[in-house]
N, CA and C atoms as a LAMMPS dump frame, in Angstrom:
ITEM: TIMESTEP
0
ITEM: NUMBER OF ATOMS
468
ITEM: BOX BOUNDS ff ff ff
-5.0000000000000000e+02 5.0000000000000000e+02
-5.0000000000000000e+02 5.0000000000000000e+02
-5.0000000000000000e+02 5.0000000000000000e+02
ITEM: ATOMS id mol type element x y z
1 1 1 N 30.926 461.493 -284.337
2 1 2 C 30.665 462.919 -284.487
3 1 3 C 29.774 463.378 -283.342
4 2 1 N 30.173 464.478 -282.742
5 2 2 C 29.413 465.064 -281.644
6 2 3 C 29.188 466.543 -281.949
7 3 1 N 27.948 466.995 -281.831
8 3 2 C 27.626 468.403 -282.011
9 3 3 C 27.209 468.928 -280.647
10 4 1 N 27.904 469.966 -280.181
11 4 2 C 27.636 470.472 -278.838
12 4 3 C 27.494 471.984 -278.827
13 5 1 N 26.689 472.464 -277.894
14 5 2 C 26.527 473.894 -277.689
15 5 3 C 27.729 474.408 -276.896
16 6 1 N 28.307 475.493 -277.369
17 6 2 C 29.45 476.107 -276.701
18 6 3 C 29.227 477.618 -276.654
19 7 1 N 29.942 478.305 -275.768
20 7 2 C 29.851 479.77 -275.767
21 7 3 C 30.428 480.353 -277.055
22 8 1 N 29.949 481.51 -277.446
23 8 2 C 30.438 482.187 -278.642
24 8 3 C 31.957 482.367 -278.583
25 9 1 N 32.507 482.595 -277.398
26 9 2 C 33.942 482.843 -277.234
27 9 3 C 34.787 481.567 -277.224
28 10 1 N 34.179 480.408 -277.346
29 10 2 C 34.929 479.153 -277.351
30 10 3 C 36.089 479.256 -278.348
31 11 1 N 37.324 478.91 -277.929
32 11 2 C 38.485 479.057 -278.83
33 11 3 C 38.367 478.247 -280.126
34 12 1 N 37.851 477.028 -280.046
35 12 2 C 37.677 476.237 -281.271
36 12 3 C 36.653 476.882 -282.185
37 13 1 N 35.572 477.379 -281.603
38 13 2 C 34.559 478.057 -282.399
39 13 3 C 35.099 479.325 -283.04
40 14 1 N 35.89 480.077 -282.288
41 14 2 C 36.486 481.3 -282.825
42 14 3 C 37.425 480.969 -283.996
43 15 1 N 38.179 479.886 -283.885
44 15 2 C 39.08 479.466 -284.962
45 15 3 C 38.279 479.097 -286.214
46 16 1 N 37.18 478.359 -286.028
47 16 2 C 36.349 477.971 -287.165
48 16 3 C 35.695 479.19 -287.815
49 17 1 N 35.223 480.121 -287.008
50 17 2 C 34.608 481.334 -287.564
51 17 3 C 35.634 482.155 -288.342
52 18 1 N 36.859 482.224 -287.838
53 18 2 C 37.908 482.959 -288.544
54 18 3 C 38.213 482.291 -289.888
55 19 1 N 38.239 480.973 -289.912
56 19 2 C 38.474 480.251 -291.164
57 19 3 C 37.336 480.501 -292.144
58 20 1 N 36.108 480.55 -291.634
59 20 2 C 34.948 480.813 -292.487
60 20 3 C 35.055 482.21 -293.097
61 21 1 N 35.4 483.192 -292.295
62 21 2 C 35.501 484.564 -292.798
63 21 3 C 36.636 484.68 -293.828
64 22 1 N 37.757 483.968 -293.587
65 22 2 C 38.873 483.991 -294.539
66 22 3 C 38.456 483.382 -295.875
67 23 1 N 37.715 482.281 -295.825
68 23 2 C 37.256 481.648 -297.064
69 23 3 C 36.3 482.562 -297.815
70 24 1 N 35.394 483.198 -297.089
71 24 2 C 34.442 484.119 -297.725
72 24 3 C 35.186 485.299 -298.354
73 25 1 N 36.176 485.835 -297.641
74 25 2 C 36.953 486.96 -298.172
75 25 3 C 37.652 486.567 -299.465
76 26 1 N 38.17 485.348 -299.516
77 26 2 C 38.838 484.873 -300.728
78 26 3 C 37.838 484.71 -301.873
79 27 1 N 36.685 484.148 -301.573
80 27 2 C 35.691 483.932 -302.631
81 27 3 C 35.181 485.238 -303.223
82 28 1 N 34.988 486.246 -302.365
83 28 2 C 34.406 487.507 -302.822
84 28 3 C 35.452 488.58 -303.118
85 29 1 N 36.713 488.315 -302.792
86 29 2 C 37.771 489.266 -303.093
87 29 3 C 37.793 490.487 -302.202
88 30 1 N 37.171 490.386 -301.027
89 30 2 C 37.158 491.496 -300.089
90 30 3 C 37.016 490.951 -298.669
91 31 1 N 37.689 491.59 -297.709
92 31 2 C 37.579 491.103 -296.329
93 31 3 C 36.25 491.47 -295.669
94 32 1 N 35.467 492.334 -296.307
95 32 2 C 34.224 492.781 -295.688
96 32 3 C 33.064 492.643 -296.657
97 33 1 N 32.615 491.398 -296.87
98 33 2 C 31.524 491.165 -297.81
99 33 3 C 30.193 490.931 -297.118
100 34 1 N 30.166 491.044 -295.792
101 34 2 C 28.935 490.734 -295.062
102 34 3 C 28.054 491.968 -294.907
103 35 1 N 26.86 491.944 -295.511
104 35 2 C 25.925 493.048 -295.285
105 35 3 C 25.38 492.958 -293.86
106 36 1 N 25.117 494.063 -293.276
107 36 2 C 24.502 494.052 -291.951
108 36 3 C 25.49 493.851 -290.818
109 37 1 N 24.927 493.636 -289.657
110 37 2 C 25.708 493.506 -288.427
111 37 3 C 26.227 492.078 -288.293
112 38 1 N 27.544 491.907 -288.165
113 38 2 C 28.067 490.553 -287.96
114 38 3 C 27.538 489.969 -286.646
115 39 1 N 27.399 488.653 -286.59
116 39 2 C 26.922 488.04 -285.353
117 39 3 C 27.934 488.224 -284.223
118 40 1 N 27.422 488.23 -282.998
119 40 2 C 28.276 488.391 -281.819
120 40 3 C 27.647 487.648 -280.648
121 41 1 N 28.367 487.566 -279.576
122 41 2 C 27.845 486.918 -278.368
123 41 3 C 26.553 487.584 -277.905
124 42 1 N 26.411 488.867 -278.18
125 42 2 C 25.237 489.609 -277.722
126 42 3 C 23.967 489.257 -278.48
127 43 1 N 24.098 488.762 -279.717
128 43 2 C 22.878 488.517 -280.5
129 43 3 C 22.736 487.099 -281.039
130 44 1 N 23.59 486.197 -280.621
131 44 2 C 23.477 484.81 -281.047
132 44 3 C 22.743 484.016 -279.965
133 45 1 N 21.69 483.334 -280.376
134 45 2 C 20.887 482.556 -279.423
135 45 3 C 21.572 481.241 -279.064
136 46 1 N 22.261 480.643 -280.032
137 46 2 C 22.968 479.382 -279.789
138 46 3 C 24.12 479.281 -280.781
139 47 1 N 25.224 478.689 -280.297
140 47 2 C 26.39 478.442 -281.144
141 47 3 C 26.798 476.994 -280.929
142 48 1 N 26.898 476.25 -282.041
143 48 2 C 27.223 474.83 -281.975
144 48 3 C 28.555 474.559 -282.668
145 49 1 N 29.297 473.603 -282.101
146 49 2 C 30.546 473.143 -282.7
147 49 3 C 30.449 471.636 -282.865
148 50 1 N 30.838 471.155 -284.042
149 50 2 C 30.891 469.712 -284.314
150 50 3 C 32.324 469.25 -284.119
151 51 1 N 32.46 468.105 -283.443
152 51 2 C 33.783 467.527 -283.191
153 51 3 C 33.818 466.111 -283.734
154 52 1 N 34.968 465.744 -284.302
155 52 2 C 35.127 464.382 -284.786
156 52 3 C 35.376 463.445 -283.605
157 53 1 N 35.575 462.169 -283.899
158 53 2 C 35.732 461.173 -282.829
159 53 3 C 36.959 461.425 -281.956
160 54 1 N 37.932 462.207 -282.456
161 54 2 C 39.119 462.55 -281.666
162 54 3 C 38.929 463.834 -280.851
163 55 1 N 37.765 464.478 -281.013
164 55 2 C 37.502 465.717 -280.289
165 55 3 C 37.934 466.974 -281.024
166 56 1 N 38.404 466.812 -282.252
167 56 2 C 38.826 467.964 -283.048
168 56 3 C 37.599 468.707 -283.575
169 57 1 N 37.577 470.025 -283.384
170 57 2 C 36.476 470.847 -283.886
171 57 3 C 36.574 470.945 -285.402
172 58 1 N 35.516 470.507 -286.097
173 58 2 C 35.554 470.439 -287.562
174 58 3 C 34.458 471.258 -288.241
175 59 1 N 33.531 471.818 -287.47
176 59 2 C 32.467 472.611 -288.07
177 59 3 C 31.713 473.387 -287.018
178 60 1 N 30.954 474.382 -287.466
179 60 2 C 30.176 475.192 -286.525
180 60 3 C 28.957 475.783 -287.214
181 61 1 N 28.069 476.315 -286.401
182 61 2 C 26.884 477.01 -286.882
183 61 3 C 26.204 477.707 -285.726
184 62 1 N 25.464 478.754 -286.029
185 62 2 C 24.806 479.547 -284.989
186 62 3 C 23.423 479.97 -285.464
187 63 1 N 22.637 480.443 -284.501
188 63 2 C 21.324 481.012 -284.802
189 63 3 C 21.199 482.379 -284.15
190 64 1 N 20.634 483.287 -284.907
191 64 2 C 20.27 484.617 -284.395
192 64 3 C 18.75 484.68 -284.421
193 65 1 N 18.139 485.106 -283.326
194 65 2 C 16.684 485.227 -283.279
195 65 3 C 16.282 486.536 -283.936
196 66 1 N 15.392 486.456 -284.926
197 66 2 C 14.923 487.646 -285.626
198 66 3 C 13.605 488.164 -285.075
199 67 1 N 12.969 487.386 -284.201
200 67 2 C 11.675 487.765 -283.648
201 67 3 C 10.545 487.026 -284.329
202 68 1 N 9.394 486.997 -283.683
203 68 2 C 8.189 486.359 -284.225
204 68 3 C 8.414 484.91 -284.646
205 69 1 N 9.246 484.186 -283.902
206 69 2 C 9.464 482.775 -284.181
207 69 3 C 10.371 482.485 -285.357
208 70 1 N 11.084 483.488 -285.832
209 70 2 C 11.975 483.32 -286.983
210 70 3 C 13.419 483.469 -286.514
211 71 1 N 14.271 482.564 -286.994
212 71 2 C 15.696 482.65 -286.692
213 71 3 C 16.497 482.716 -287.974
214 72 1 N 17.754 483.122 -287.823
215 72 2 C 18.659 483.198 -288.963
216 72 3 C 19.872 482.319 -288.696
217 73 1 N 20.198 481.484 -289.655
218 73 2 C 21.39 480.64 -289.574
219 73 3 C 22.602 481.522 -289.865
220 74 1 N 23.582 481.467 -288.968
221 74 2 C 24.798 482.264 -289.114
222 74 3 C 26.026 481.376 -288.94
223 75 1 N 27.087 481.744 -289.607
224 75 2 C 28.412 481.147 -289.445
225 75 3 C 28.463 479.632 -289.6
226 76 1 N 27.65 479.111 -290.535
227 76 2 C 27.767 477.688 -290.883
228 76 3 C 29.105 477.505 -291.59
229 77 1 N 29.874 476.556 -291.093
230 77 2 C 31.185 476.307 -291.686
231 77 3 C 31.642 474.903 -291.33
232 78 1 N 32.257 474.243 -292.314
233 78 2 C 32.882 472.942 -292.1
234 78 3 C 34.289 473.025 -292.681
235 79 1 N 35.27 472.574 -291.923
236 79 2 C 36.65 472.549 -292.403
237 79 3 C 36.703 471.778 -293.721
238 80 1 N 37.461 472.27 -294.696
239 80 2 C 37.49 471.638 -296.023
240 80 3 C 37.746 470.132 -296.002
241 81 1 N 38.605 469.652 -295.142
242 81 2 C 38.919 468.214 -295.099
243 81 3 C 37.726 467.364 -294.673
244 82 1 N 36.712 467.991 -294.071
245 82 2 C 35.55 467.247 -293.568
246 82 3 C 34.283 467.494 -294.384
247 83 1 N 34.396 468.237 -295.464
248 83 2 C 33.225 468.477 -296.313
249 83 3 C 32.852 467.192 -297.03
250 84 1 N 31.565 466.975 -297.16
251 84 2 C 31.08 465.767 -297.814
252 84 3 C 31.026 464.561 -296.899
253 85 1 N 31.279 464.757 -295.606
254 85 2 C 31.275 463.634 -294.651
255 85 3 C 30.045 463.622 -293.752
256 86 1 N 29.118 464.547 -293.972
257 86 2 C 27.91 464.591 -293.162
258 86 3 C 27.954 465.563 -292.003
259 87 1 N 29.041 466.316 -291.872
260 87 2 C 29.15 467.271 -290.762
261 87 3 C 28.116 468.388 -290.902
262 88 1 N 28.039 468.999 -292.073
263 88 2 C 27.117 470.127 -292.269
264 88 3 C 25.66 469.732 -291.996
265 89 1 N 25.166 468.603 -292.526
266 89 2 C 23.789 468.225 -292.199
267 89 3 C 23.573 467.996 -290.703
268 90 1 N 24.564 467.459 -290.024
269 90 2 C 24.424 467.237 -288.579
270 90 3 C 24.305 468.561 -287.832
271 91 1 N 25.118 469.533 -288.209
272 91 2 C 25.048 470.851 -287.563
273 91 3 C 23.705 471.501 -287.866
274 92 1 N 23.308 471.501 -289.135
275 92 2 C 22.046 472.137 -289.512
276 92 3 C 20.867 471.451 -288.832
277 93 1 N 20.866 470.124 -288.78
278 93 2 C 19.795 469.405 -288.079
279 93 3 C 19.734 469.807 -286.617
280 94 1 N 20.897 469.924 -285.975
281 94 2 C 20.939 470.303 -284.559
282 94 3 C 20.424 471.727 -284.363
283 95 1 N 20.761 472.639 -285.267
284 95 2 C 20.245 474.009 -285.181
285 95 3 C 18.728 474.028 -285.349
286 96 1 N 18.231 473.278 -286.329
287 96 2 C 16.787 473.226 -286.569
288 96 3 C 16.06 472.624 -285.373
289 97 1 N 16.632 471.58 -284.79
290 97 2 C 16.027 470.958 -283.611
291 97 3 C 15.998 471.943 -282.444
292 98 1 N 17.096 472.637 -282.227
293 98 2 C 17.187 473.614 -281.143
294 98 3 C 16.099 474.671 -281.325
295 99 1 N 15.975 475.191 -282.548
296 99 2 C 14.974 476.227 -282.826
297 99 3 C 13.557 475.686 -282.65
298 100 1 N 13.303 474.503 -283.18
299 100 2 C 11.976 473.902 -283.056
300 100 3 C 11.602 473.636 -281.611
301 101 1 N 12.573 473.227 -280.808
302 101 2 C 12.321 472.978 -279.387
303 101 3 C 11.904 474.245 -278.654
304 102 1 N 12.239 475.386 -279.2
305 102 2 C 11.894 476.666 -278.575
306 102 3 C 10.683 477.319 -279.23
307 103 1 N 10.041 476.578 -280.117
308 103 2 C 8.824 477.077 -280.737
309 103 3 C 9.034 477.99 -281.932
310 104 1 N 10.249 478.1 -282.406
311 104 2 C 10.477 478.902 -283.598
312 104 3 C 9.801 478.204 -284.774
313 105 1 N 9.279 478.972 -285.695
314 105 2 C 8.508 478.4 -286.797
315 105 3 C 9.25 478.337 -288.119
316 106 1 N 10.327 479.094 -288.257
317 106 2 C 11.11 479.024 -289.494
318 106 3 C 12.525 479.535 -289.277
319 107 1 N 13.385 479.114 -290.189
320 107 2 C 14.759 479.611 -290.213
321 107 3 C 15.033 480.218 -291.572
322 108 1 N 15.755 481.317 -291.552
323 108 2 C 16.184 481.992 -292.765
324 108 3 C 17.707 481.991 -292.804
325 109 1 N 18.228 482.284 -293.962
326 109 2 C 19.671 482.429 -294.082
327 109 3 C 20.003 483.219 -295.317
328 110 1 N 21.222 483.71 -295.331
329 110 2 C 21.755 484.422 -296.487
330 110 3 C 23.055 483.76 -296.872
331 111 1 N 23.228 483.567 -298.157
332 111 2 C 24.495 483.123 -298.716
333 111 3 C 24.715 484 -299.943
334 112 1 N 25.649 483.659 -300.786
335 112 2 C 25.905 484.559 -301.894
336 112 3 C 26.201 483.85 -303.194
337 113 1 N 26.327 484.646 -304.218
338 113 2 C 26.506 484.108 -305.569
339 113 3 C 27.831 483.371 -305.741
340 114 1 N 28.812 483.644 -304.895
341 114 2 C 30.105 482.957 -304.997
342 114 3 C 30.144 481.686 -304.144
343 115 1 N 28.973 481.247 -303.683
344 115 2 C 28.89 480.049 -302.839
345 115 3 C 27.877 479.043 -303.399
346 116 1 N 28.087 478.571 -304.624
347 116 2 C 27.121 477.629 -305.202
348 116 3 C 27.017 476.336 -304.405
349 117 1 N 28.085 475.95 -303.734
350 117 2 C 28.041 474.755 -302.882
351 117 3 C 27.074 474.945 -301.722
352 118 1 N 27.057 476.134 -301.137
353 118 2 C 26.124 476.427 -300.048
354 118 3 C 24.688 476.444 -300.568
355 119 1 N 24.484 477.03 -301.736
356 119 2 C 23.142 477.064 -302.321
357 119 3 C 22.63 475.642 -302.528
358 120 1 N 23.464 474.765 -303.084
359 120 2 C 23.058 473.366 -303.285
360 120 3 C 22.74 472.69 -301.95
361 121 1 N 23.583 472.89 -300.954
362 121 2 C 23.377 472.269 -299.644
363 121 3 C 22.053 472.717 -299.029
364 122 1 N 21.806 474.008 -299.004
365 122 2 C 20.578 474.495 -298.371
366 122 3 C 19.341 474.075 -299.162
367 123 1 N 19.417 474.087 -300.47
368 123 2 C 18.289 473.649 -301.293
369 123 3 C 17.983 472.175 -301.02
370 124 1 N 19.026 471.333 -300.988
371 124 2 C 18.831 469.914 -300.655
372 124 3 C 18.281 469.726 -299.246
373 125 1 N 18.54 470.693 -298.375
374 125 2 C 18.098 470.606 -296.979
375 125 3 C 16.702 471.177 -296.768
376 126 1 N 16.004 471.508 -297.849
377 126 2 C 14.619 471.953 -297.741
378 126 3 C 14.411 473.45 -297.67
379 127 1 N 15.438 474.22 -297.907
380 127 2 C 15.315 475.681 -297.896
381 127 3 C 14.946 476.15 -299.299
382 128 1 N 14.057 477.133 -299.36
383 128 2 C 13.64 477.683 -300.648
384 128 3 C 14.008 479.159 -300.714
385 129 1 N 14.264 479.602 -301.919
386 129 2 C 14.663 480.989 -302.145
387 129 3 C 13.522 481.917 -301.783
388 130 1 N 13.863 482.999 -301.094
389 130 2 C 12.91 484.039 -300.725
390 130 3 C 13.501 485.394 -301.121
391 131 1 N 12.675 486.431 -301.159
392 131 2 C 13.238 487.765 -301.394
393 131 3 C 14.237 488.1 -300.281
394 132 1 N 15.27 488.841 -300.638
395 132 2 C 16.252 489.229 -299.638
396 132 3 C 15.564 489.988 -298.509
397 133 1 N 15.941 489.643 -297.28
398 133 2 C 15.292 490.209 -296.096
399 133 3 C 16.287 491.05 -295.299
400 134 1 N 15.742 491.899 -294.432
401 134 2 C 16.567 492.678 -293.509
402 134 3 C 17.675 493.441 -294.214
403 135 1 N 18.875 493.349 -293.652
404 135 2 C 20.008 494.095 -294.209
405 135 3 C 20.475 493.555 -295.557
406 136 1 N 19.928 492.424 -296.003
407 136 2 C 20.295 491.853 -297.302
408 136 3 C 19.429 492.4 -298.431
409 137 1 N 18.337 493.079 -298.093
410 137 2 C 17.447 493.644 -299.112
411 137 3 C 18.241 494.581 -300.009
412 138 1 N 18.127 494.38 -301.297
413 138 2 C 18.809 495.234 -302.257
414 138 3 C 20.277 494.903 -302.471
415 139 1 N 20.793 493.884 -301.787
416 139 2 C 22.197 493.508 -301.963
417 139 3 C 22.281 492.527 -303.133
418 140 1 N 22.919 492.946 -304.183
419 140 2 C 22.952 492.205 -305.441
420 140 3 C 23.572 490.807 -305.322
421 141 1 N 24.607 490.652 -304.522
422 141 2 C 25.304 489.372 -304.408
423 141 3 C 24.684 488.413 -303.398
424 142 1 N 23.673 488.856 -302.662
425 142 2 C 23.057 488.028 -301.634
426 142 3 C 21.933 487.168 -302.189
427 143 1 N 21.85 485.949 -301.669
428 143 2 C 20.764 485.021 -301.975
429 143 3 C 20.191 484.576 -300.634
430 144 1 N 18.896 484.742 -300.438
431 144 2 C 18.266 484.4 -299.173
432 144 3 C 17.327 483.211 -299.326
433 145 1 N 17.231 482.434 -298.261
434 145 2 C 16.457 481.2 -298.236
435 145 3 C 15.726 481.091 -296.908
436 146 1 N 14.673 480.257 -296.914
437 146 2 C 13.908 480.031 -295.685
438 146 3 C 13.363 478.605 -295.687
439 147 1 N 13.189 478.08 -294.488
440 147 2 C 12.578 476.764 -294.315
441 147 3 C 11.653 476.818 -293.105
442 148 1 N 10.403 476.389 -293.294
443 148 2 C 9.534 476.268 -292.122
444 148 3 C 10.005 475.12 -291.252
445 149 1 N 9.789 475.253 -289.962
446 149 2 C 10.16 474.191 -289.025
447 149 3 C 8.922 473.473 -288.542
448 150 1 N 9.018 472.161 -288.469
449 150 2 C 7.918 471.37 -287.913
450 150 3 C 7.92 471.565 -286.408
451 151 1 N 6.747 471.592 -285.805
452 151 2 C 6.695 471.696 -284.341
453 151 3 C 7.426 470.512 -283.719
454 152 1 N 8.236 470.802 -282.728
455 152 2 C 8.967 469.726 -282.041
456 152 3 C 8.035 468.969 -281.117
457 153 1 N 8.344 467.722 -280.944
458 153 2 C 7.576 466.917 -279.991
459 153 3 C 8.298 466.96 -278.653
460 154 1 N 7.536 466.791 -277.614
461 154 2 C 8.122 466.776 -276.273
462 154 3 C 8.871 465.472 -276.1
463 155 1 N 10.105 465.575 -275.681
464 155 2 C 10.909 464.381 -275.468
465 155 3 C 10.714 463.864 -274.059
466 156 1 N 10.704 462.536 -273.913
467 156 2 C 10.538 461.98 -272.557
468 156 3 C 11.729 462.299 -271.672
């Protein structure tokens, strides 16, 4: 498994993001369930794609900088055939490391009531429920989480 930084426009990343949006639309019964501004090349600080040993893109994740050392996890997705194989933790670890290396102090995220699997994953990964923030404030179906980041050590 290899997790690498790619441009937002990367074709494999775009395919994974489209699959993520399709799954979300199916779960919520609407093609537009995302509160707020969708992520884009203009506001994503980093976009990562995970590839299996054959080089096939099997998962992705991104970070949006919210300011004051806080980032937001966006577009976390793992292809269904690769769920439960450790792809999601590898992507999330890489995002957290990237953020910590830049001095960010915490990461936030939003998921929803129709994603109990995501809630379990983030809770197991050390994220705790917080009041809905930003464009998620007052959104009934949104669940928000946050995790403080440990300061990164300088690598040799």
